[in-house]
C-alpha positions in Angstrom: 9.0 8.6 -9.8 12.5 7.7 -10.1 14.4 4.6 -8.8 16.5 6.5 -6.5 13.3 8.0 -4.7 11.9 4.5 -4.7 15.2 3.2 -2.9 14.9 6.0 -0.2 11.4 5.2 0.4 12.0 1.3 0.6 14.7 2.2 3.2 12.4 4.4 5.3 9.6 1.8 5.0 11.8 -1.0 6.3 11.2 -0.3 9.9 7.3 0.1 9.3 4.8 -2.4 10.4 1.8 -3.1 8.2 -1.0 -0.7 9.6 -3.7 -1.9 7.1 -4.6 -5.7 6.9 -7.0 -7.1 4.2 -9.5 -9.4 5.7 -11.4 -12.4 4.3 -13.7 -10.0 2.5 -10.8 -8.8 0.3 -10.9 -5.1 -0.7 -14.1 -3.4 0.2 -15.1 0.3 0.0 -14.6 0.5 3.5 -10.9 -0.9 3.3 -10.2 1.6 0.5 -11.3 4.6 2.8 -9.0 3.4 5.6 -6.1 3.2 2.9 -6.8 6.6 1.9 -7.1 8.0 5.5 -3.6 6.3 6.3 -2.0 7.7 3.1 -3.4 11.1 3.9 -1.8 10.9 7.4 1.4 9.1 6.8 2.1 9.2 3.0 4.1 6.0 3.3 2.4 2.8 4.6 2.5 -1.1 4.5 -0.4 -3.0 3.6 -0.8 -6.9 4.4 -2.8 -8.6 1.7 -4.4 -11.9 2.8 -4.5 -13.8 -0.3 -3.1 -17.4 -0.8 -2.4 -17.0 -4.5 0.4 -14.6 -5.6 -1.6 -13.7 -8.7 -4.3 -12.7 -6.6 -2.1 -10.6 -4.4 -0.9 -9.0 -7.5 -4.4 -8.1 -8.6 -5.3 -6.7 -5.3 -2.2 -4.7 -5.0 -3.0 -3.1 -8.4 -6.7 -2.5 -7.3 -5.3 -0.7 -4.4 -2.8 1.4 -6.1 -5.4 2.4 -8.8 -8.3 3.3 -6.4 -6.0 5.3 -4.1 -3.8 7.0 -6.6 -0.7 5.6 -4.8 2.5 4.5 -6.2 3.6 1.0 -5.4 7.1 1.1 -3.9 7.9 -2.4 -2.9 5.9 -5.8 -2.7 7.4 -8.8 -0.9 5.3 -11.8 0.2 2.0 -10.7 1.5 3.0 -7.1 2.2 3.0 -4.1 -0.1 4.4 -0.7 0.6 2.5 2.2 -1.3 3.3 5.9 -1.1 1.2 8.9 -1.9 2.3 12.6 -1.2 0.2 14.2 1.4 -2.6 16.6 -0.1 -2.2 20.2 0.8 -4.8 21.6 3.0 
């Protein structure tokens, strides 16, 4: 993914609200299923990661990215923006 496309996706995501919020349990299989369903439906989503430590948030973002096959578009504070092309049906 090139930087121009990431820039366009960041601009598009600006108006979006986080539709997935991680709970106290962290990243669970059920949460990953919900993220996958949201990506299948929307392609571009925001996820709020409720972790106090910056390093924990980075690790959780990497787990989400790798488990879902999504591309990390942007990360600021507790919110990450991820993108995955809709699968053909």
